[in-house]
C-alpha positions as a Markdown table, in Angstrom:
| # | Residue | x | y | z |
|---|---|---|---|---|
| 1 | Met | 99.5 | 32.9 | 91.9 |
| 2 | Lys | 96.9 | 34.9 | 93.2 |
| 3 | Leu | 97.6 | 38.5 | 92.0 |
| 4 | Ala | 97.1 | 42.0 | 92.9 |
| 5 | Ile | 98.0 | 45.1 | 90.8 |
| 6 | Ile | 97.9 | 48.4 | 92.4 |
| 7 | Gly | 97.3 | 50.7 | 89.9 |
| 8 | Tyr | 96.3 | 50.1 | 86.3 |
| 9 | Gly | 97.4 | 52.4 | 84.1 |
| 10 | His | 98.7 | 51.9 | 80.6 |
| 11 | Met | 102.1 | 49.7 | 82.2 |
| 12 | Gly | 99.9 | 47.7 | 84.9 |
| 13 | Ser | 97.4 | 46.7 | 82.2 |
| 14 | Ala | 100.0 | 46.0 | 79.6 |
| 15 | Ile | 101.6 | 43.8 | 82.2 |
| 16 | Ile | 98.4 | 42.1 | 83.1 |
| 17 | Glu | 97.1 | 41.7 | 79.8 |
| 18 | Gly | 100.0 | 40.2 | 78.3 |
| 19 | Ala | 100.3 | 37.4 | 81.4 |
| 20 | Val | 97.1 | 36.9 | 80.7 |
| 21 | Gly | 96.9 | 36.7 | 77.1 |
| 22 | Ala | 100.2 | 34.5 | 77.4 |
| 23 | Gly | 98.6 | 32.2 | 80.2 |
| 24 | Cys | 101.0 | 32.8 | 82.8 |
| 25 | Leu | 98.4 | 34.4 | 84.7 |
| 26 | Lys | 94.2 | 33.5 | 85.4 |
| 27 | Lys | 92.1 | 36.3 | 85.0 |
| 28 | Glu | 90.1 | 34.6 | 88.5 |
| 29 | Asp | 93.6 | 35.2 | 90.0 |
| 30 | Val | 94.2 | 38.3 | 89.3 |
| 31 | Thr | 92.5 | 41.5 | 91.6 |
| 32 | Val | 93.0 | 45.5 | 90.7 |
| 33 | Cys | 93.0 | 48.3 | 92.4 |
| 34 | Glu | 92.9 | 51.5 | 90.2 |
| 35 | Lys | 91.9 | 54.7 | 91.1 |
| 36 | Ser | 90.6 | 56.1 | 87.8 |
| 37 | Glu | 87.0 | 55.0 | 86.8 |
| 38 | Ser | 88.0 | 54.3 | 83.1 |
| 39 | Cys | 91.0 | 52.2 | 84.1 |
| 40 | Ala | 89.0 | 50.2 | 86.4 |
| 41 | Ala | 86.4 | 50.3 | 83.7 |
| 42 | Ser | 88.9 | 48.2 | 81.0 |
| 43 | Ala | 89.8 | 46.3 | 83.9 |
| 44 | Lys | 86.5 | 44.9 | 84.5 |
| 45 | Arg | 85.9 | 44.5 | 80.7 |
| 46 | Leu | 88.9 | 41.9 | 80.8 |
| 47 | Gly | 86.6 | 39.8 | 83.7 |
| 48 | Leu | 89.3 | 41.1 | 86.4 |
| 49 | Cys | 88.4 | 41.3 | 89.9 |
| 50 | Val | 88.2 | 45.6 | 90.9 |
| 51 | Ala | 89.0 | 45.7 | 94.3 |
| 52 | Ala | 87.2 | 49.3 | 96.2 |
| 53 | Asn | 90.7 | 49.9 | 97.8 |
| 54 | Ala | 94.1 | 48.6 | 98.2 |
| 55 | Lys | 93.7 | 46.6 | 101.1 |
| 56 | Asp | 91.0 | 44.7 | 99.7 |
| 57 | Ala | 92.9 | 43.8 | 97.1 |
| 58 | Val | 96.2 | 42.9 | 98.5 |
| 59 | Lys | 94.2 | 40.0 | 100.6 |
| 60 | Gly | 95.4 | 36.7 | 100.2 |
| 61 | Ala | 97.4 | 37.8 | 97.2 |
| 62 | Glu | 101.0 | 35.6 | 96.9 |
| 63 | Cys | 102.4 | 38.8 | 94.8 |
| 64 | Val | 101.7 | 42.2 | 94.6 |
| 65 | Ile | 102.4 | 44.8 | 91.9 |
| 66 | Ile | 102.6 | 48.4 | 92.2 |
| 67 | Ala | 101.9 | 49.9 | 89.6 |
| 68 | Val | 101.5 | 53.5 | 90.6 |
| 69 | Lys | 103.2 | 57.1 | 90.5 |
| 70 | Pro | 106.0 | 57.3 | 92.7 |
| 71 | Ser | 105.1 | 60.2 | 94.1 |
| 72 | Asn | 101.9 | 57.8 | 95.2 |
| 73 | Leu | 104.2 | 55.2 | 96.9 |
| 74 | Glu | 104.5 | 56.6 | 100.3 |
| 75 | Glu | 100.8 | 57.0 | 100.5 |
| 76 | Leu | 99.8 | 53.4 | 99.3 |
| 77 | Ser | 102.5 | 52.0 | 101.9 |
| 78 | Ser | 101.3 | 53.7 | 104.6 |
| 79 | Glu | 97.9 | 52.4 | 103.3 |
| 80 | Leu | 99.1 | 48.7 | 102.9 |
| 81 | Arg | 101.6 | 48.4 | 105.5 |
| 82 | Gly | 100.5 | 45.4 | 107.6 |
| 83 | Ala | 97.7 | 44.6 | 104.7 |
| 84 | Val | 100.1 | 42.8 | 102.9 |
| 85 | Ser | 100.7 | 38.8 | 104.0 |
| 86 | Lys | 104.7 | 38.5 | 105.0 |
| 87 | Ser | 105.0 | 35.6 | 102.5 |
| 88 | Ala | 103.5 | 37.6 | 99.5 |
| 89 | Val | 106.7 | 39.1 | 96.8 |
| 90 | Leu | 106.2 | 42.7 | 96.5 |
| 91 | Val | 106.9 | 43.8 | 92.7 |
| 92 | Ser | 108.0 | 47.7 | 91.9 |
| 93 | Ile | 107.5 | 48.9 | 89.0 |
| 94 | Cys | 107.9 | 52.3 | 90.2 |
| 95 | Ala | 110.9 | 54.6 | 88.7 |
| 96 | Gly | 114.1 | 56.0 | 90.9 |
| 97 | Lys | 113.0 | 53.7 | 93.7 |
| 98 | Arg | 115.5 | 51.4 | 94.7 |
| 99 | Ile | 115.2 | 48.2 | 96.9 |
| 100 | Glu | 116.3 | 49.2 | 100.1 |
| 101 | Thr | 114.4 | 52.3 | 100.0 |
| 102 | Leu | 111.2 | 49.8 | 99.6 |
| 103 | Ala | 111.6 | 47.6 | 102.1 |
| 104 | Glu | 111.6 | 50.3 | 104.4 |
| 105 | Leu | 108.4 | 51.6 | 103.0 |
| 106 | Phe | 106.7 | 48.4 | 103.3 |
| 107 | Gly | 108.6 | 46.7 | 105.7 |
| 108 | Thr | 109.8 | 43.8 | 104.0 |
| 109 | Asp | 112.7 | 42.1 | 102.1 |
| 110 | Lys | 110.7 | 40.0 | 99.6 |
| 111 | Ile | 110.9 | 42.6 | 97.0 |
| 112 | Ile | 111.7 | 42.5 | 93.6 |
| 113 | Arg | 111.7 | 45.8 | 91.5 |
| 114 | Val | 111.6 | 45.7 | 88.0 |
| 115 | Met | 112.4 | 48.8 | 85.1 |
| 116 | Pro | 109.6 | 47.3 | 81.9 |
| 117 | Asn | 109.6 | 49.7 | 78.9 |
| 118 | Thr | 107.0 | 51.8 | 76.8 |
| 119 | Pro | 107.2 | 48.6 | 74.0 |
| 120 | Ala | 105.7 | 46.5 | 76.6 |
| 121 | Leu | 102.0 | 47.7 | 75.3 |
| 122 | Val | 102.9 | 46.0 | 71.7 |
| 123 | Gly | 103.8 | 43.1 | 73.2 |
| 124 | Glu | 107.3 | 44.4 | 72.9 |
| 125 | Gly | 108.5 | 45.0 | 75.7 |
| 126 | Met | 112.3 | 45.0 | 77.8 |
| 127 | Ser | 112.3 | 45.0 | 81.1 |
| 128 | Ala | 115.3 | 44.4 | 83.7 |
| 129 | Ile | 114.8 | 42.8 | 87.1 |
| 130 | Cys | 116.8 | 42.9 | 90.1 |
| 131 | His | 115.3 | 41.5 | 93.5 |
| 132 | Gly | 116.4 | 41.7 | 97.5 |
| 133 | Lys | 117.5 | 38.9 | 99.8 |
| 134 | Gly | 113.8 | 37.4 | 100.9 |
| 135 | Val | 112.9 | 36.0 | 97.4 |
| 136 | Gly | 113.7 | 32.7 | 96.3 |
| 137 | Gly | 114.4 | 31.3 | 92.9 |
| 138 | Gly | 110.7 | 30.0 | 92.1 |
| 139 | Glu | 109.6 | 33.1 | 92.9 |
| 140 | Leu | 112.1 | 35.3 | 91.1 |
| 141 | Ser | 111.1 | 33.1 | 88.2 |
| 142 | Ala | 107.5 | 33.2 | 88.3 |
| 143 | Val | 107.6 | 37.1 | 88.3 |
| 144 | Lys | 110.2 | 37.2 | 85.6 |
| 145 | Gly | 108.0 | 34.6 | 83.4 |
| 146 | Ile | 105.0 | 37.3 | 83.9 |
| 147 | Phe | 107.5 | 39.6 | 82.4 |
| 148 | Glu | 108.6 | 37.8 | 79.6 |
| 149 | Ser | 105.2 | 36.9 | 78.1 |
| 150 | Phe | 104.9 | 40.6 | 77.0 |
| 151 | Gly | 108.8 | 40.6 | 75.9 |
| 152 | Arg | 112.1 | 40.1 | 77.2 |
| 153 | Ala | 113.4 | 40.2 | 80.7 |
| 154 | Glu | 117.0 | 40.5 | 82.0 |
| 155 | Ile | 117.7 | 39.9 | 85.8 |
| 156 | Leu | 120.3 | 42.4 | 86.5 |
| 157 | Asp | 122.8 | 43.8 | 89.6 |
| 158 | Glu | 120.3 | 46.9 | 90.8 |
| 159 | Gly | 123.9 | 48.8 | 90.3 |
| 160 | Leu | 122.7 | 48.2 | 86.6 |
| 161 | Phe | 119.5 | 49.9 | 86.6 |
| 162 | Asp | 120.5 | 53.9 | 86.0 |
| 163 | Val | 121.8 | 52.1 | 82.9 |
| 164 | Val | 119.2 | 50.5 | 82.5 |
| 165 | Thr | 117.4 | 53.4 | 82.3 |
| 166 | Ala | 119.6 | 55.2 | 79.7 |
| 167 | Val | 119.3 | 52.4 | 77.1 |
| 168 | Ser | 115.5 | 50.8 | 77.2 |
| 169 | Gly | 113.8 | 53.0 | 80.0 |
| 170 | Ser | 114.2 | 55.9 | 77.6 |
| 171 | Gly | 115.7 | 54.1 | 74.3 |
| 172 | Pro | 112.3 | 54.2 | 72.7 |
| 173 | Ala | 112.5 | 58.2 | 72.7 |
| 174 | Tyr | 115.8 | 58.0 | 70.7 |
| 175 | Val | 114.3 | 55.6 | 68.1 |
| 176 | Tyr | 111.2 | 57.8 | 67.3 |
| 177 | Ala | 113.4 | 60.7 | 67.2 |
| 178 | Phe | 115.4 | 58.6 | 64.2 |
| 179 | Ile | 112.1 | 57.3 | 62.6 |
| 180 | Asp | 110.8 | 60.9 | 62.4 |
| 181 | Ala | 113.7 | 62.7 | 61.1 |
| 182 | Leu | 113.6 | 59.6 | 58.1 |
| 183 | Lys | 109.7 | 60.0 | 57.7 |
| 184 | Glu | 110.2 | 64.2 | 57.1 |
| 185 | Tyr | 112.9 | 63.2 | 54.6 |
| 186 | Ala | 111.1 | 60.4 | 52.7 |
| 187 | Glu | 107.8 | 63.3 | 53.0 |
| 188 | Gln | 109.9 | 65.8 | 51.9 |
| 189 | Ser | 110.8 | 63.5 | 48.8 |
| 190 | Gly | 107.8 | 62.4 | 47.6 |
| 191 | Met | 106.1 | 60.2 | 49.6 |
| 192 | Thr | 102.4 | 60.4 | 52.1 |
| 193 | Glu | 103.0 | 60.8 | 55.3 |
| 194 | Lys | 101.8 | 57.1 | 55.5 |
| 195 | Gln | 103.8 | 55.7 | 53.4 |
| 196 | Ala | 107.1 | 57.8 | 54.9 |
| 197 | Thr | 105.8 | 56.9 | 58.5 |
| 198 | Thr | 105.6 | 52.7 | 56.9 |
| 199 | Phe | 109.4 | 52.2 | 55.5 |
| 200 | Ala | 110.8 | 54.3 | 58.2 |
| 201 | Ala | 109.3 | 52.0 | 61.0 |
| 202 | Gln | 109.5 | 49.0 | 59.3 |
| 203 | Thr | 112.7 | 49.4 | 58.2 |
| 204 | Val | 113.4 | 50.4 | 62.6 |
| 205 | Leu | 111.7 | 46.7 | 63.8 |
| 206 | Gly | 113.1 | 44.8 | 60.8 |
| 207 | Ser | 116.4 | 45.4 | 61.3 |
| 208 | Ala | 116.2 | 45.0 | 65.5 |
| 209 | Lys | 114.7 | 41.9 | 64.7 |
| 210 | Met | 117.9 | 41.0 | 62.6 |
| 211 | Val | 120.1 | 42.0 | 65.6 |
| 212 | Leu | 118.2 | 39.7 | 68.2 |
| 213 | Ser | 117.7 | 36.5 | 65.5 |
| 214 | Gly | 120.7 | 36.4 | 64.5 |
| 215 | Asp | 124.7 | 35.9 | 66.0 |
| 216 | Glu | 126.0 | 38.7 | 64.0 |
| 217 | Ser | 126.4 | 42.2 | 65.7 |
| 218 | Pro | 125.1 | 45.2 | 65.2 |
| 219 | Lys | 128.6 | 46.2 | 63.5 |
| 220 | Thr | 129.2 | 43.6 | 61.5 |
| 221 | Leu | 125.2 | 44.0 | 59.4 |
| 222 | Lys | 125.8 | 47.4 | 58.3 |
| 223 | Glu | 128.7 | 46.7 | 57.5 |
| 224 | His | 127.4 | 44.3 | 55.2 |
| 225 | Ile | 125.4 | 46.9 | 53.8 |
| 226 | Cys | 127.8 | 49.3 | 53.2 |
| 227 | Thr | 129.3 | 48.1 | 49.7 |
| 228 | Pro | 132.3 | 49.5 | 49.0 |
| 229 | Gly | 131.1 | 52.3 | 46.5 |
| 230 | Gly | 127.5 | 52.1 | 46.5 |
| 231 | Thr | 124.8 | 54.2 | 47.7 |
| 232 | Thr | 124.9 | 53.3 | 51.8 |
| 233 | Val | 128.5 | 54.3 | 52.4 |
| 234 | Glu | 127.6 | 57.3 | 51.5 |
| 235 | Ala | 124.6 | 57.7 | 54.1 |
| 236 | Val | 126.8 | 56.1 | 56.5 |
| 237 | Lys | 130.0 | 58.7 | 55.6 |
| 238 | Val | 127.6 | 61.6 | 56.5 |
| 239 | Leu | 126.2 | 60.0 | 60.1 |
| 240 | Asp | 129.9 | 59.2 | 61.0 |
| 241 | Gly | 131.4 | 62.4 | 60.0 |
| 242 | Arg | 128.7 | 64.1 | 61.7 |
| 243 | Gly | 129.4 | 62.2 | 65.4 |
| 244 | Phe | 126.0 | 59.9 | 65.1 |
| 245 | Gly | 127.6 | 57.5 | 67.7 |
| 246 | Asp | 128.9 | 59.8 | 69.8 |
| 247 | Ile | 125.6 | 62.1 | 69.9 |
| 248 | Ile | 123.3 | 59.0 | 71.1 |
| 249 | Arg | 126.6 | 57.9 | 73.5 |
| 250 | Asp | 126.5 | 61.6 | 75.1 |
| 251 | Ala | 122.7 | 61.2 | 75.3 |
| 252 | Ala | 122.4 | 58.3 | 77.0 |
| 253 | Lys | 124.8 | 59.5 | 79.4 |
| 254 | Ala | 123.4 | 62.4 | 80.5 |
| 255 | Cys | 120.1 | 60.4 | 81.5 |
| 256 | Glu | 121.4 | 57.7 | 83.1 |
| 257 | Glu | 123.5 | 60.7 | 85.1 |
| 258 | Lys | 119.9 | 62.1 | 85.7 |
| 259 | Ser | 118.6 | 59.0 | 86.9 |
| 260 | Ala | 121.3 | 58.3 | 89.4 |
| 261 | Arg | 120.7 | 62.0 | 91.1 |
| 262 | Ile | 116.6 | 60.7 | 90.6 |
| 263 | Ser | 117.8 | 57.8 | 92.3 |
| 264 | Arg | 119.6 | 59.4 | 95.4 |
| 265 | Gly | 116.5 | 61.9 | 95.4 |
| 266 | Glu | 118.3 | 65.2 | 94.5 |
| 267 | Gly | 115.9 | 65.8 | 91.2 |
């Protein structure tokens, strides 16, 4: 697949480096357009072609990934209108920009909208994918494969994308807050900062892997640890008493509602 990517920042580079590393894309098939000299230099070090501008980048591309800030989307669409092949698939990772909006801006119904998250930077991303009516099954499968090369990807209805924002998009921030609190307790109790960080973060990593690798629910796994009369039960009693689950759900709900307002253009 001949692919062009407009924007080679943190997320754009994670997508391409993950796909190239997994063998989903060949370096010689990727062209990058990036205004930042340091980011463009990073693309060149990987062996990618770097175009002088967006129009040059998309020439002959079968897939164009838009990885710019949402505020730059309208300007980019004006620059690219008529330059992208009518048979090419346009993939957007611009937060809050719906397929309908993207189709109007770029004049095509061959649109795939993807919402990845920042753990993609370490090969453990979670991406949600939806698509316009002009996208074929083979095209959708190829794009899904790219995003699966640096984590997991699921095809969802676009109506769930505000929920995706609340769970996987913003979810890492909730997890970091949990890790930080556990780390601080460990430090206060005598561990060094490095030890505390390692113990807290590895515990979250291992716990997540147990959820994903088995058939048991998080609730069941929690019950396995909560031996009656044991130490974990005492900790969980405090969490339940303080409404830990309600706090997480309320936080996610607030995030979802904000995402919906942004999608409606209400800010």
